[in-house]
C-alpha positions in Angstrom: 33.1 -43.7 44.3 29.8 -42.4 45.7 27.5 -41.1 43.0 26.6 -37.4 42.6 23.0 -36.1 42.4 21.8 -35.0 38.9 21.5 -31.4 40.2 25.3 -31.3 40.5 25.9 -32.2 36.9 28.6 -30.1 35.2 27.3 -26.7 34.1 28.6 -24.8 31.1 28.1 -21.3 29.7 25.7 -22.7 27.1 23.3 -23.6 29.9 22.6 -19.8 30.3 20.7 -19.9 27.1 18.9 -23.2 27.7 15.4 -23.5 29.2 15.0 -25.5 32.3 12.7 -28.5 32.2 10.5 -27.2 35.0 9.8 -24.0 32.9 8.7 -25.8 29.7 6.8 -28.8 31.1 3.2 -29.0 32.2 3.3 -28.8 36.0 0.0 -30.6 36.2 1.4 -33.7 34.5 1.2 -36.7 36.9 4.9 -37.6 36.5 5.9 -34.0 37.2 3.8 -34.0 40.4 4.9 -37.4 41.4 8.6 -36.5 41.1 8.0 -33.8 43.7 6.3 -36.1 46.2 8.8 -38.9 46.3 11.5 -38.5 48.9 14.6 -39.2 46.8 17.0 -38.3 49.7 16.0 -41.6 51.4 17.7 -43.6 48.6 20.9 -41.5 48.9 21.1 -42.3 52.6 20.2 -46.0 52.2 22.5 -46.9 49.3 25.4 -44.5 49.9 27.3 -47.0 52.0 27.4 -49.5 49.1 29.8 -47.4 47.1 33.6 -47.1 47.5 35.3 -43.8 48.3 37.8 -44.3 45.4 37.4 -44.3 41.7 35.2 -42.3 39.4 31.8 -41.1 40.6 28.9 -43.6 40.0 25.7 -42.9 38.2 23.4 -40.7 40.4 21.2 -42.9 42.6 18.1 -40.9 41.7 18.7 -41.8 38.0 19.0 -45.5 38.7 15.9 -45.6 41.0 13.9 -43.5 38.6 14.7 -45.7 35.6 13.7 -48.8 37.5 10.5 -47.1 38.6 9.7 -46.1 35.0 10.7 -49.5 33.6 8.1 -51.3 35.7 5.5 -48.6 35.6 5.3 -48.7 31.8 6.4 -52.4 31.2 9.6 -51.8 29.2 13.0 -53.5 29.2 16.3 -52.2 30.3 17.2 -51.2 26.7 13.8 -49.6 26.0 13.7 -47.5 29.1 17.1 -46.0 28.3 16.1 -45.3 24.7 12.8 -43.7 25.6 14.5 -41.6 28.3 16.1 -39.5 25.5 12.7 -38.9 23.8 10.6 -38.1 26.9 11.3 -34.9 28.9 8.9 -35.9 31.7 11.0 -39.1 32.3 14.1 -36.9 32.4 12.6 -34.6 35.0 11.3 -37.6 37.0 14.9 -38.8 37.1 16.2 -35.5 38.5 17.7 -33.8 35.4 17.5 -30.0 35.2 18.0 -29.6 31.4 16.9 -31.7 28.5 19.4 -34.6 27.8 20.3 -35.5 24.2 22.2 -38.7 24.9 21.6 -41.9 26.8 22.3 -41.4 30.6 23.8 -44.9 31.0 24.4 -48.2 29.2 21.6 -50.6 29.8 24.0 -53.1 31.4 24.6 -50.6 34.2 21.0 -51.3 35.5 22.0 -55.0 35.9 25.1 -54.2 37.8 23.2 -51.7 40.0 20.6 -54.4 40.9 23.4 -56.8 41.9 24.9 -54.0 44.0 21.7 -53.1 45.8 20.3 -56.7 46.2 16.8 -57.8 47.1 17.0 -56.3 50.6 17.9 -52.9 49.3 15.1 -53.1 46.7 12.6 -53.3 49.5 13.3 -49.6 50.2 11.9 -48.8 46.7 8.6 -50.5 47.6 8.5 -48.9 51.1 8.9 -45.4 49.5 5.9 -45.9 47.2 3.8 -46.8 50.3 5.2 -43.8 52.2 4.4 -41.5 49.2 0.8 -42.8 49.2 0.5 -42.2 52.9 1.7 -38.6 52.5 -1.0 -38.1 49.9 -3.6 -39.6 52.1 -4.2 -42.6 49.8 -3.3 -45.1 52.6 -4.3 -44.7 56.2 -4.3 -46.8 59.3 -7.8 -48.0 58.9 -7.2 -49.2 55.3 -4.0 -51.0 56.2 -5.5 -52.9 59.1 -7.5 -55.2 56.7 -5.5 -57.0 54.0 -6.0 -59.6 51.4 -3.3 -62.3 51.0 -2.7 -64.8 48.2 0.1 -66.6 46.4 0.8 -66.9 42.7 3.6 -68.3 40.5 6.2 -66.0 39.0 7.3 -67.9 35.9 10.9 -67.9 34.7 11.7 -67.0 31.1 12.6 -70.6 30.0 11.4 -72.9 27.3 9.0 -75.7 28.3 11.4 -78.3 29.9 10.9 -81.6 28.0 13.5 -84.3 28.6 14.7 -84.2 25.0 15.2 -80.5 25.0 17.1 -80.7 28.3 19.4 -83.4 27.0 20.2 -81.3 23.9 20.8 -78.1 25.8 23.0 -79.7 28.4 25.1 -81.3 25.7 25.4 -78.0 23.8 26.5 -76.2 27.0 29.1 -78.8 27.8 30.5 -78.8 24.3 30.8 -75.0 24.4 32.5 -75.0 27.8 35.0 -77.7 26.6 35.9 -75.6 23.5 36.5 -72.5 25.6 38.9 -74.5 27.8 40.7 -76.2 25.0 39.5 -79.7 25.8 39.5 -81.7 22.6 36.4 -84.0 22.6 36.3 -87.3 20.7 33.0 -86.2 19.2 30.7 -83.3 19.9 27.5 -84.6 18.2 26.5 -81.2 16.9 24.9 -82.3 13.7 23.4 -85.6 14.7 22.1 -84.2 18.0 20.3 -81.4 16.3 18.9 -83.8 13.8 17.7 -86.2 16.5 15.9 -83.4 18.4 14.1 -82.4 15.2 13.1 -85.9 14.4 11.7 -86.5 17.9 9.5 -83.4 17.5 8.2 -84.7 14.2 7.5 -88.2 15.4 5.8 -86.9 18.6 3.6 -84.6 16.5 2.6 -87.6 14.3 1.9 -89.8 17.4 4.6 -92.2 16.4 5.8 -92.7 19.9 8.0 -95.7 19.3 10.2 -93.8 16.8 10.1 -90.8 19.1 11.5 -92.8 22.0 14.4 -94.0 19.8 15.4 -90.4 19.2 15.0 -89.6 22.9 17.4 -92.4 23.8 19.9 -91.2 21.3 19.9 -87.7 22.7 20.4 -89.1 26.2 23.3 -91.3 24.9 25.0 -88.3 23.3 24.8 -86.4 26.5 26.3 -89.3 28.6 29.2 -89.7 26.1 30.1 -86.0 26.3 30.0 -86.0 30.1 32.3 -89.1 30.4 34.7 -87.7 27.7 35.1 -84.4 29.6 35.6 -86.2 32.9 38.4 -88.4 31.4 40.3 -85.5 29.8 39.8 -82.9 32.6 40.6 -84.5 35.9 40.4 -81.2 37.9 37.8 -79.0 36.3 37.3 -75.4 37.5 34.3 -74.4 39.6 32.1 -73.3 36.7 32.7 -76.5 34.7 32.2 -78.6 37.8 28.8 -77.0 38.4 27.8 -77.5 34.7 28.9 -81.2 34.9 26.8 -81.6 38.1 23.7 -80.1 36.4 24.2 -82.3 33.3 24.6 -85.4 35.4 21.4 -84.6 37.2 19.5 -84.1 33.9 21.0 -87.3 32.5 20.0 -89.4 35.5 16.7 -88.0 36.6 13.5 -89.9 36.1 9.8 -89.0 35.9 9.0 -89.8 39.5 12.0 -88.1 41.0 11.8 -85.0 43.2 13.9 -81.8 43.1 14.4 -82.3 39.3 16.4 -79.9 37.1 14.2 -78.0 34.7 16.7 -75.6 33.1 20.4 -75.7 32.4 21.0 -72.0 33.0 18.3 -71.4 35.7 18.7 -74.4 38.1 16.5 -72.6 40.8 13.3 -73.1 38.7 10.7 -75.3 40.3 7.6 -77.1 38.9 4.5 -75.8 40.6 0.9 -77.0 40.1 -1.8 -74.6 41.1 -4.7 -76.6 39.8 -5.4 -74.4 36.8 -7.3 -76.1 33.9 -5.6 -74.1 31.2 -2.1 -74.4 32.6 -1.5 -77.5 34.7 2.2 -76.8 35.5 4.1 -73.6 35.9 7.9 -73.3 36.1 9.3 -70.6 38.3 8.8 -69.8 42.0 5.9 -69.2 44.3 5.2 -65.5 45.2 3.3 -64.2 48.1 1.2 -60.9 47.7 -0.3 -58.8 50.4 -2.7 -55.9 49.5 -5.1 -53.6 51.3 -8.7 -54.9 51.1 -10.3 -51.6 50.3 -8.1 -49.9 47.6 -5.7 -52.7 46.6 -2.4 -51.1 47.5 0.4 -53.7 47.6 2.0 -53.7 51.1 4.3 -56.6 50.6 5.5 -59.1 47.9 8.1 -61.8 48.2 9.3 -64.6 45.9 9.6 -67.8 47.8 11.6 -70.9 46.7 11.0 -74.4 47.8 7.3 -74.3 47.0 6.2 -73.8 50.6 2.7 -74.4 51.9 0.7 -71.2 51.6 -0.3 -71.2 55.3 3.4 -71.3 56.4 4.1 -68.1 54.5 1.3 -66.0 56.1 3.0 -65.0 59.3 6.0 -63.6 57.6 4.0 -61.9 54.9 1.9 -60.0 57.5 5.0 -59.1 59.5 6.6 -57.6 56.3 3.4 -55.7 55.4 3.4 -54.1 58.9 7.1 -53.2 58.6 6.6 -51.7 55.1 3.5 -49.7 55.9 4.1 -48.8 59.6 0.5 -49.8 60.5 -0.7 -52.8 62.4 -2.7 -55.5 60.5 -5.7 -56.7 62.5 -7.7 -58.8 59.9 -6.4 -61.0 57.0 -8.7 -62.4 54.3 -7.4 -65.5 52.4 -8.6 -68.4 50.4 -8.8 -72.0 51.6 -5.2 -72.7 50.8 -4.3 -71.0 54.1 -6.2 -73.4 56.2 -4.6 -73.9 59.6 -2.5 -70.8 59.4 -4.5 -69.0 62.1 -2.8 -71.0 64.8 0.5 -69.2 64.2 -1.1 -65.7 64.3 -1.4 -64.0 67.7 -3.0 -60.5 67.1 -4.4 -61.0 63.6 -7.8 -62.5 62.9 -7.8 -64.8 59.9 -10.9 -65.2 57.7 -11.0 -68.0 55.0 -13.2 -68.2 52.0 -16.4 -70.1 52.7 -16.4 -69.2 56.5 -20.0 -69.1 57.7 -21.9 -67.4 60.6 -20.2 -64.0 60.1 -21.7 -60.6 60.5 -22.9 -58.7 57.5 -19.9 -56.3 57.5 -17.4 -59.1 57.6 -19.2 -61.1 54.9 -18.7 -58.0 52.7 -15.0 -57.9 53.6 -14.6 -61.6 52.8 -16.1 -61.0 49.4 -13.5 -58.4 48.8 -10.8 -61.1 49.1 -11.3 -61.9 45.5 -10.1 -58.4 44.6 -6.5 -59.6 45.0 -6.9 -61.8 41.9 -7.0 -58.9 39.4 -4.2 -57.3 41.3 -2.1 -60.3 40.5 -3.3 -60.2 36.9 -2.2 -56.6 36.6 1.2 -57.4 38.1 1.7 -60.1 35.4 0.3 -58.4 32.4 1.4 -54.7 33.0 4.4 -54.8 35.3 6.7 -57.5 34.1 5.9 -60.4 36.5 4.5 -62.8 33.8 8.0 -64.0 32.8 11.0 -63.1 34.9 14.1 -62.4 32.8 16.4 -61.6 35.8 18.9 -64.4 36.7 19.1 -66.4 39.9 17.2 -66.5 43.1 18.0 -62.8 43.7 16.5 -62.0 40.3 13.2 -63.6 41.3 13.0 -61.5 44.4 14.1 -58.3 42.8 11.6 -58.6 39.9 8.7 -59.3 42.2 9.5 -56.2 44.3 9.9 -54.0 41.3 6.6 -55.2 39.8 4.9 -54.2 43.1 6.6 -50.8 42.9 5.3 -50.3 39.3 1.8 -51.2 40.4 1.7 -48.8 43.3 3.2 -46.0 41.2 0.6 -46.4 38.5 -2.1 -46.1 41.2 -0.4 -42.8 42.4 -0.2 -41.7 38.7 -3.9 -42.2 38.2 -4.7 -40.6 41.6 -2.8 -37.4 40.6 -4.5 -37.3 37.2 -7.9 -37.7 38.8 -7.1 -34.9 41.3 -6.2 -32.6 38.4 -9.6 -33.2 36.6 -11.5 -32.6 39.9 -9.7 -29.3 40.3 -10.5 -28.4 36.6 -14.2 -29.2 37.2 -14.2 -27.0 40.3 -12.7 -24.1 38.4 -15.3 -24.4 35.7 -18.1 -24.5 38.3 -16.9 -21.7 40.5 -15.5 -19.5 37.7 -12.1 -19.1 39.3 -9.5 -17.1 37.4 -6.5 -19.2 38.5 -5.2 -21.8 36.2 -5.3 -25.5 37.3 -1.5 -25.6 37.4 -1.5 -22.8 40.0 -4.0 -24.6 42.2 -2.4 -28.1 41.9 -0.3 -28.5 45.0 0.5 -31.7 46.8 -1.3 -30.5 49.9 -4.5 -29.9 48.0 -4.4 -33.3 46.2 
């Protein structure tokens, strides 16, 4: 059933003696002001059609959107954001509650199910609303959005480093577990000897005894092959899940060093090996992610997780089109690194400037130097907004996590802009000797 808004929560007679949150909180707090400026009704209209007309009412949409915003603003997990919600009245007011709540609003697993319901396309509305809020405050205008910086990075998946030996071991363990769940009696499961062989390989490799290490590696591969054949003999018609697991295990068992489209994880088969030429990290395992930000103030206009490790230049046209759709402004100049060489042929009304371009005017030389400003933006996305290691499952999880990280980045910029506005007003009051308090002067129109 469609969810109700937090304002329509059940009222009791005891509420007559309770203080409302807007009466006891500091109205100049950035979260208090930000909750007033976000247009929450947009999400009700956008996501209302995804709910059934029958059943019990769902969790209010504002609560779910607010919790996801807070999660990526302050870099916490699903469990932590629900626990801290009970302790922080500003978080409760941001999520639309009228009175202080003394219990968890939802189970953390509800956030996973809500993300599956909304999908990556619906999550784009969360990013668009952060941009619209910045536009209403005057932080983003047409002139700023016309010049953008574009770059790609790697959003790593939360997996262990995929050595062949570890993959053999994990594939065998997953097959043995699946066989036990389906009542398939295996001739031997190799639990003890497989674990011992993996430990021995690690010790021999650490001691540079590579001949002995290769012996243990061959043993692990042999154990995996025996389990695969044993299950295929005793289960002629496996179900879809077991068939998929057998296919992944066969791919791991048969792949070689020079092969392409290799499997790097048993539970996350979408993971790709990407080399970006970094000296400190030669290979990264995840997916390529395209980021578009304004050149002047570094507002993120678009972000997208891309599978298949595409060439950077082939992603530019789509990234700019998405940035224009999200911001509502036309992009006229794009500044990129040399990885986008040749991409200007596909662009019609956008001028492309690559690093190292010569014979430019003084103004555009300055704008080209600003291209490097997108590098710390990517660093903040990874270190402060949960894009360093993606824990969400599947291809959809990669896209959703990237979008929510960009939402958290834009909201933190809004948070700091509101706090900066408050201190400016406070300085004006002290200089002019006004009698009004800062909270009485702090209105969205003034900020």
